[in-house]
C-alpha positions in Angstrom: 81.8 94.0 83.7 81.7 90.4 84.9 82.1 89.7 88.6 85.4 87.7 88.2 87.3 91.0 88.1 88.4 91.3 91.7 89.9 94.1 93.8 93.1 92.0 94.1 93.5 92.2 90.3 93.7 96.0 90.2 94.6 97.2 93.7 98.0 99.0 94.3 100.5 97.5 96.8 102.5 98.2 98.8 100.7 101.2 100.2 102.3 104.5 101.3 101.4 104.8 105.0 101.8 107.2 107.9 100.9 107.2 111.6 98.5 109.5 113.4 101.6 111.3 114.9 103.2 112.1 111.5 103.1 115.7 110.4 101.4 117.1 107.4 104.7 118.4 105.9 105.8 114.7 105.8 102.5 113.7 104.2 102.8 116.3 101.5 106.3 115.2 100.7 105.2 111.6 100.3 102.4 112.7 98.0 104.8 114.7 95.8 107.4 111.9 95.8 105.1 109.1 94.8 102.6 111.2 92.8 99.6 110.0 94.9 96.5 111.7 96.1 96.1 110.0 99.5 98.0 108.2 102.2 96.6 105.6 104.6 97.0 106.1 108.4 97.7 102.9 110.3 98.1 101.9 113.9 100.6 99.6 115.5 98.8 96.5 114.3 99.0 97.7 110.7 95.2 98.3 110.6 93.9 101.4 108.8 92.6 104.0 111.2 92.4 107.0 108.9 93.2 108.5 105.5 94.5 111.9 104.4 93.8 113.2 100.9 94.8 116.2 98.8 91.4 117.7 99.5 92.4 118.1 103.1 95.2 120.4 102.0 92.8 122.3 99.8 90.6 122.7 103.0 93.6 124.3 104.7 93.6 127.1 102.2 89.8 127.4 101.8 89.2 127.7 105.6 92.5 129.4 106.5 92.8 126.4 108.8 95.7 127.4 111.0 98.6 129.8 111.5 100.8 126.8 112.3 103.3 125.5 109.6 102.5 122.1 108.2 105.3 120.5 110.1 103.4 121.4 113.4 100.1 119.9 112.3 99.6 116.2 113.2 97.9 113.8 110.8 95.4 113.0 113.6 94.2 116.6 113.6 93.0 116.5 110.0 92.6 112.8 108.9 89.3 111.2 108.1 88.9 108.6 110.8 87.7 105.0 110.5 87.9 104.8 106.7 85.7 102.5 104.7 87.6 99.4 103.7 87.1 96.4 101.4 88.3 92.8 101.4 90.8 91.9 98.6 88.5 89.1 97.3 85.5 91.4 96.5 84.5 92.6 93.0 85.4 95.9 91.4 81.6 96.6 91.0 81.3 96.4 94.8 84.3 98.7 95.3 82.8 101.2 92.9 79.4 101.1 94.7 81.1 101.6 98.1 83.1 104.6 96.8 79.8 106.2 95.4 77.9 105.4 98.6 80.5 106.9 100.9 81.7 109.7 98.6 85.4 108.6 98.7 88.0 108.2 96.0 89.9 105.2 97.5 89.4 102.2 99.8 92.1 100.6 101.9 92.1 96.9 101.1 92.4 94.6 104.1 92.8 90.8 104.6 90.7 88.6 106.8 92.4 89.9 109.9 91.7 93.5 109.0 95.4 94.3 108.2 96.2 96.6 105.3 97.3 94.7 102.2 96.6 97.3 99.4 94.5 100.2 98.2 92.0 100.4 95.4 91.3 103.9 94.0 89.1 105.4 91.3 92.2 105.4 89.0 92.4 101.6 89.3 88.7 101.2 88.4 89.1 103.7 85.5 91.9 101.5 84.2 89.7 98.4 84.3 86.9 100.4 82.6 89.2 101.5 79.8 90.4 97.9 79.2 87.1 96.1 79.4 84.2 98.3 78.6 84.9 100.0 75.2 81.9 101.0 73.1 79.3 100.5 75.8 78.6 104.0 77.1 78.4 107.6 75.8 80.0 110.6 77.4 76.8 112.7 77.3 74.9 110.0 79.4 77.4 110.2 82.3 79.0 113.7 82.2 78.4 116.4 84.8 76.4 119.2 83.1 76.8 121.4 86.2 80.3 122.4 87.1 82.0 125.2 88.9 83.8 127.8 86.8 86.0 130.8 87.4 87.5 133.6 85.5 91.3 133.8 85.1 91.4 136.6 87.6 89.5 135.0 90.5 91.7 134.6 93.6 93.1 131.3 94.7 91.0 131.5 97.8 87.9 131.7 95.7 89.0 128.7 93.6 89.9 126.7 96.7 86.5 127.3 98.1 84.9 126.1 94.9 87.1 123.0 94.8 86.4 122.1 98.4 82.7 122.5 98.2 82.0 121.1 94.7 81.3 117.4 94.3 83.1 117.6 90.9 86.4 118.7 92.7 87.4 120.6 89.5 87.1 124.2 88.4 87.0 125.2 84.7 88.6 128.5 83.9 86.6 130.3 81.3 86.7 133.7 79.5 83.3 134.4 78.0 82.2 131.0 76.7 85.7 129.8 75.8 87.6 127.2 78.0 91.0 128.4 79.0 92.1 125.9 81.6 91.2 123.6 84.4 92.2 123.5 88.1 92.4 120.4 90.2 93.1 119.9 94.0 96.7 119.0 93.2 97.3 122.4 91.6 96.7 123.9 95.1 97.9 121.1 97.3 101.3 120.9 95.6 101.9 124.7 95.4 105.3 125.7 96.7 103.5 128.6 98.4 101.0 126.3 100.2 102.7 126.5 103.7 102.2 130.2 103.6 98.7 130.3 101.9 97.0 128.6 104.9 98.1 131.3 107.3 98.7 134.5 105.2 96.3 137.4 105.2 96.3 139.5 102.1 98.5 142.5 102.8 98.6 145.6 100.6 101.7 147.0 99.0 102.0 150.7 99.7 103.6 153.1 97.2 103.4 156.8 96.3 102.0 157.7 92.9 100.2 160.5 91.1 96.6 160.7 92.1 93.7 162.4 90.2 94.1 166.2 89.7 97.9 165.8 89.7 98.3 165.3 93.4 100.8 162.8 94.9 99.7 160.3 97.5 99.8 156.7 98.7 98.4 153.9 96.4 97.7 150.4 97.7 98.1 147.4 95.5 96.8 143.9 96.5 98.8 141.0 95.1 97.6 137.4 95.3 97.7 134.3 93.3 94.8 133.9 90.8 93.2 131.1 88.8 95.4 131.7 85.8 98.5 131.3 88.0 97.6 127.7 89.0 95.5 126.4 86.2 96.5 123.8 83.6 96.1 125.7 80.3 94.5 124.3 77.2 93.4 121.0 78.7 92.6 117.8 76.8 88.9 117.7 75.9 86.3 115.3 74.6 83.0 115.7 72.7 79.6 114.7 74.3 79.0 111.9 71.7 82.4 110.2 72.2 82.8 106.8 73.9 83.1 107.1 77.7 85.9 104.5 77.5 87.9 107.1 75.5 87.5 109.6 78.3 88.9 106.9 80.6 91.8 106.3 78.3 92.6 110.0 78.1 92.6 110.2 81.9 95.1 107.3 82.1 97.3 108.5 79.2 97.7 112.1 80.5 97.5 111.4 84.2 94.3 113.5 84.7 91.3 112.8 86.8 88.9 114.7 84.6 88.2 115.6 81.0 86.2 118.7 80.1 83.4 118.1 77.5 83.2 120.8 74.8 81.2 121.7 71.8 82.7 124.4 69.5 85.3 125.3 72.2 82.4 126.0 74.7 82.4 123.8 77.8 79.1 121.9 78.2 80.2 119.4 80.9 83.0 117.5 82.5 83.7 113.8 82.9 85.4 112.9 86.2 86.3 109.5 87.6 83.1 109.4 89.7 81.2 109.2 86.4 83.2 106.2 85.3 82.4 104.6 88.7 78.7 105.2 88.2 78.8 103.4 84.8 80.8 100.4 86.1 78.6 100.2 89.2 75.4 100.2 87.1 73.8 103.0 89.0 
């Protein structure tokens, strides 16, 4: 990609913002309303001081963060402070390299005074890639061959732990060698049960039933959400020899952040937006 493509050409504006004193229930509502994966935290001078992403909500579940409801947790308690920013006149290649270097999915865009004027995300760079770089890269050269997987019956807590700790931030749901579905952070962050998941311990349901040898006695059942309850079934896939720009187009067309790579219905990898960034950054 040639350098004339600037952050200002692809950034999103205006930006959905909150303050450090906002509560997480408000943040979650904003994410749902605007279908976004992050909000920028600003101070009184309209300068970015933090950022909250869907991964922060996944962490609430993975770590059983608090017994407090989301409305009682302040943004300041969970936000990533002092976010990496970029000027609006910089190149998309520089934006991609910054995201890779710092392991982030979005950069608040600031003007010469440090005030927030927009945000550039992996999705914006994927859009530029799909438009400008067709036929230049193959899927197999950039896909992730190592990816976390789970069975349909693994618990949501197990899945949340995989999501939070894996750099891929996706979990493929498999049965044998066959791909059944995929789970993204949004599948957990936007669950209607999320306010309870972060604070609920698994409690058994007690009932009386027939035991071995014909006796009657108490039987305990443990009920919890599993991978198959939250996964996206039969996800869109791509082959390893396809054009990487096609993977970018599929992400944009379907609103996904990843595309599983399969051969004969067997998952062999996954393409995520980070892989598109690596191609555009030339690393």
